[in-house]
N, C-alpha and C positions, 0 to 999 in steps of 0.2 A: 501489383500482386494482391490477390484477395486474402482477407483475414481468415485464418483457420484456427479453430479451437479444438483441443483434445476434449472430447465429450466422454465423461466417465460412464455414461449410460451405454454408449456403443463401443467404448474403448478404441475409438478411432479419431484421427484428425478429421474434422468436418469443416467445410466452408461455412462461414457465419452468414446466415441470412435471417434477419429479425422478422418478427411477425408483421410489423409495420415498417414501410420504407422510411429510413432516416431516423427511426426511434428505437431505443433499446429499453426494455424493462428488466431491471436487475435487482435481485435480492441477495444480500450477503448476511450470513449469520454473525451476529455481534456478540459482545461479551455477556457473561452472567455476572452481574454487578454486586459481588460480595467481597471484592478485594481489588487492589491495583492490578493492572495488567502488565505482563512481562514481555520481553522482546520476542519470545516464542509466539505468544498470542499476537504480537504486533505484526508479525510476518503476514498472517492471514488478513488482518485489517488493511495493511499497507498494500498488499497485492490487489485487493479489491479497489483501492484508491487509484492505483496505477492503471488497472484495466479501464476504469471509468475515464481517467484522463486521456488514455490513448483512443478510446472510442470517440471522445469529443474531438480530439485531434483529427480523427478520420472524418469528422463532419456529422456524427450522430448526435441526436438529442437524447441524453441518458436520464432516466428516472431511477435513482438508486434508493432502495429501502434497506436499512440496517437495523435489526431489532436490538433491544436492550432487555435481556431476560431479568425481570425484577421480582419473580416469585419462583422458588425452586427449593429443593431440599437443602442444598448447600447454603442458600441465603438464610433459610429458617434456622439451620443449625448454628451458623456463625452469629446470627442475631441473638440466639439464646445464650451462646457462650459469652457474649459481650453484655448481656442484660439489657438490650435495647430492642425496639420494634424492628420488624423487617423493613418497614417503610423508611425509618431513620437510616438504617444501614444502606439501603439501595440509593437513597437520595445522595448520601455522601459519595458513593462510588460511581454513580452516574456522573456527578459533577467532576470527579477526578478523572474519569474516562475522557470526558470532553476536553479537560485541561491538557492531559498528557497526549491525547491523539492529535489535537490541534497544534500543540508544540512540535509534534513530529511531522507536521505538514499534511496530516490526513484531513481532507476536507469533510465537512459535515455532509451526511447523506441528505437527500431531499426529505425523507421522513425517518424518524427514529422511534418506531412504535414500541410500546411496552405492553406486555400481556395484561397487567392490572388495569389498563385503560381500554382493553378490548374484550372484557368479559361477555358482553351481550353477543358479539360476533362469534366468540368461541362456543358459547352455549348453543347458538343457532346451528353452527356446523356440527356439533355433537348430536343434536336432535335430528339433523338430516341423516346422519349415519345410522342412528337408531331406527329411523323410519324406513331406511333402505334395508334393514335387517343385517347390517354388518357390524353393529355395535350392540352391547347388551348391558343394562344396569343391574347391579347387585348390591343391595344394602347401602345405597348412596354412592357407590363407585360405578364408573362406566368403563367398559373395556372394548377394544376393537378386535374383531374376529380376523386374525391374520389369514386363516385358510379360506376366507371369503374372497380374497383378492388373488386372482390367478397369476398376476405379474409380480407377486411378492418375491423379492430377491433379485430382481432384474438390474438394480443399480449396483449392488454389492457383488453380484454374480456368485452368490452362495447357493449351495444345495439346501433343500428344506431341512435336512437333518443337521446341517451345520449352522442354522440361523440363530440358535441360542448362544453360540460362542460369542462372547464379548457384548451381548445385549444387556441393557440395563433393565432386567426384569426381576421382580421379587418372587420368592416361593409363595404361591398363593393357591391353595386347593380349591378356591371358589372359581378360578378361571376354567373355562372350557378347554383351553390349550395353554401350556406354559408360555408359548410365544406371544399370546395376546398381550397387548400393552394398554396402559391406562390412558383414558381420555379425560376423565374427571376423578379426582380423589376426594373422598369424604373427609370432612374436617376432623382433625385430631386436637386434643387439648393444647392450648397455647399456640395454635397455628392460625394464620390469617385465613379467612373464609369469605365466600360470597354465596348468596342464595341462588339456587338452581332448581329446575324441575325434579331433581333427584336428591335434593337436600343441600345442606350447607357443605361447601367444599371449595376446591381450587382446581384449576386446569392442570392436565398433565403437560409434560415438556413438549412433546411432539406436535400436539394440536395447536399450540400457540402460534408457531411459525406459519402453519397452513392458513389459519384464520387471518393473521396479519398480512401475509403476502397477498391473499386474495382480496382483502379489504382495500389495499393501497395500489395493487398492480393489476388485479383482474384474475380470472380463472387460469390463464396460461401466461407464464412469464418467459422471457428470452433466456436469461442467464441466472442460475442459482449457484452461488459460490460459498465456500466454507472450508474449514480445516479438514484434512484427510480423516481425522478421527470421527468426524460427523457423518461420514458416508453410511456407516451402519452402527447403530440402528436408526439414528435420528432422521437422516434424509430418506432412507428406505421407508420409514414409517410415514413421513410427509407425503411421499408419492402415493402410498397405499390409501391413506385416508382422503387425500385431495382428489385423486382420480376417480375413486368410487363416488365421491360426493358430486363432482361436476361432470363426470363421464368425458373429460377432456384431459390431454396431457398437462401435467402440472408445470414442468419446466422443460425447455427444449435443449438446453446445454447445461450440463452439470460440471462444475469445475471444483477440484479439490486441491488445496495447497498442502504441500508436504511439510513435515515437522522441521523445526530447528533442533539440532542435536548438539550436545555438549559432552565431550568424552565418550562419544559413541551412543549416548542415551538421549532420548527425547527430553528437551527442556520442558519441565512441567513442575507445578507446585507440589504434586504428589511425590516427585523425585527429589524435591528440596535442592534443585540445582539451577534455579531460575534467577534472572536479573530483572528487576522492575524497570520499566521504561523511564519512570521519573528519576530513578537513581542513575541510569545510563546517561540521561540528559544533563546531569550535573557535571559530567566529565567529557562528554562528546557532543558535537553539534548534531542537530536534527539531520542535516544532509549526510553526515558521516554514517549515522545509524541507518538511514534509508539506503545509502550506497551498499552497506553490508547486507541488508535484508533482501536486496534485489540482485545481489552479485551471482546468484544461481537462478536458473529457470524455476518457476514456482512449483513444478511437479517433482523437482529433485530435492532431496533432503539437503539442508544447509548446515555445515559444521561450524560451531563457534569454538574459538580457542583464545588464548591470552592475548594474541596480537591482532585478532580480527578487526576490532574497532580502531586500533591504531593504524592498521594498514589502510582502512577506509578513510581515516582522517588524512593520511598522506595523499591518497588519491583525490579527495575533495580539495585539498590545498593546491595540488597541481592544476586542477580544473579552475579554481578561483584565480590562481596566479595567471593562467592563460587569459581568462576573461578580463582580468584587471589590466593585463598587458595590452590587450586589444583596445581598451579604453584609453590607456596612456599613450597609445600610438595615434590618438587623435580621432577616436570614433565615439566620443560622448554623444554626438548627435547622429548616431548610426541610422536611426529610423529615417532621417531626412536625406542622408548622403547615399544610402545603399541603393536607392532607386536609380542612381546614375550608372550602375554597373550592368552591362548587358550580360545576358546569360551565356553568350558564346565566348569561349576563352580568347579567340583571336581578336576580339574587339577591345581587349584590355590594353591600355597603353603601358609602356615601360618595359620592365624586365620580364623575361620568360617565366620567372618564378611566380609572377602574378597569375598566369594561366594555370600553372601547376596547383596553386592554392585554390583557385576557383574549381578546378577539377576535384580537388580533395573535399571541398564543401559538398559537391554533388554526390561524391562517393559516400561520404558520411551519411547524408540524408537517405540515399538508397539503402545503405547497409542497416541503418537504424530501422527503417520501415520494413525491410525484409525480415529482420530479426523479430520485431514486434508482431508482424503479420503471421509469423510462425509460432502461434500459441503463446504470444506475449513473452518471447525469449529475452528477458531483460539483460541477461549476461551478454548476449550477442549485441544488444543495443549499446551497452556500456562499452564494449570493445570498439564499436564504430565511432563512438564519441571520443574515446581517448586516443584512437589512431589520428583523428583530426587534431586533437590537442598537441600531440607530438609534432605533427606537420606544421602547425601554427608556430610552435616554439622554434623550430628550425628556420621557418620563414623570417620571424622577427629577429632571430640571431644574425641572419645575413643581411638585415636592413640597417645599416649604420647611418646612412644619410637621411635627411628629412624625406619621408615618403611623398610621392606625388599625390595630387588630388584623387586620381583614379585609384591609386593603391589604398588611400584612406577609405575610399568608398568600398573597395573590395574587403578591407578589414571590417568595415561596418556590416557588410553582408555576412561575413564570417561570424561576427558577434551575434547578429540576429538569429542565424541558423543554429548556432551552438546553444544560445540561451533558450531558444524555443524547445528544442528536443530535451534539454536538461530539465526544463520546466515540466515536460510531460512525465518524466520520471520523478519529479519533485526534488531533485538534487541541486537546483538553482532557482532562485526567484528574483525578479527585478523589483519586487515590491520593497519599498524603503521602509524599514522599521528601525527601532532603536539600535539593533545590532548592526544593521547596514550603515546607519548614520555614524556609529562609532568607528566602523571600518573605514568609512570615507574620511573621517577626521584623522584616523591613524595614517592613512595614505598621504594626506596633505602634510601632516607633521613630518613624515619620513621624507617626502619630497623636499621640504624645507631644509632638513638636515643634509640631504644630498647636495642641495644648492650651496649651503654654507661650506661644505667640504670642497665643492668645486671652486668656490672663491678662494679657499686656502691653497688649493693647487695652483690657481692662477697667480697667486702671490709667491708661489714656490715655497710655501710653508708646509713642507712635506711631513714634519713631525705631527702637526695638527691633523692633516689629512689622513695620515696613517692611524692616528689614535682613534679618529671617528670610525674608520673602516674596521679596526680591530675590535672596538667596543660593540659595534653592530654585529660583528661575527659572533661574539659571545652570546648575543641575543638570538642567534640562529637566523640573522638577516645577512644575506650575501650581496655584496656590491660587485658589479662588473663594469669596468672602465673600457670604453671604446675610444676611437679617435675623437669623436665629437660629443659624446654624452656618457652618462653613467646610469645604469639601470640597477634595480634591486629586486630581490625575491626572498621569500621566507622559506627556509629549509630547502629540501630537495624538490 
């Protein structure tokens, strides 16, 4: 099935065909670094990460650029409030963004450009627009003539008379048209500034992304992603200034991620109803937070409530229990053993259930890819994954005897497939870090406790065996005795 993307520009699902075979050029709007980012912001950044991962899974080479806005009115105002320079403020929050995003499993972009490091490119682009007659300087400021671009409004699908609604424009009688937006702002007292042909000043918000995208990706990019709130005026203005400058399409596919809502309202700092990612990570695992943020398809608003992250924690626990159980069943060397499994169910030795499990693997893979090919439907992809998890649990529950070598190989194949697709979503990683090392130690210690209990049962020391079982149950660890062995799991 071919990958299809809902293009905000056409308002249609379109087959994805990149400019260059096998290569994808992608730009994702990043944070304005004046504060920590919250889980509403994180949804936008995380979806871009998942899109990139899935494109790579499909075999594409992806170049991702995510900007870090480090000069802006919000930055200047916050720095003045704190009595520090804008550069001090942004350095702190750039570092915190990288810390928190990487803890959340968001991979670094190939390039993280900052406007303050691209002033020459920004000035050059502004001068091009002036030379073409679509921008005009006045007393050190430079404005873009909105009415000079016939396609203005084609992304937001707004009528000309409605284009002021929601736009970040100041009342300024010097403008030729109230809709005209600033490309360069003349310096005000106590503000950062750079020299330009029009005097000391700083770039406007919209021109920054156009200049940085073209610098690192070229004049036309494949995918431009960002939050739904950026569609107008930010992305609309990017199109206007870029396409006039280059006389080429700026981006071929525009993707906009819907808001995270809480109590029916958008989660935002302005609403004072937000949760910082770094605070959420104190109580929940990165995988649980990621699971929640991708539990709805990216174009659908996602609602947060008191149990959202707890529910995702339970889901991730079920997933990890399943993967751990596959390892405990003798698939630690899954990569070596899985190659012994033929892709045809009838070639599997042993029980008929082996064939059913193999079919479930293929069904999961097909369902996962069908969902992700349908405009990155992560909710459907998760559904396919957890359907296999349920099937694996049923399979393992019915396997009381030591599994055959062929069955072990099948379980290894199951582990490999499950781990791979979960890695695409970022909800499971085989990378061994301190957390996973601690988890491995915990598993070994619990296995030792289970062995000691089994020794007590063999001696018919039922009091000790029952005491161990009951104490573990108090810790939310459940033991299940079968004829030949005892298994354990944490919670439900």
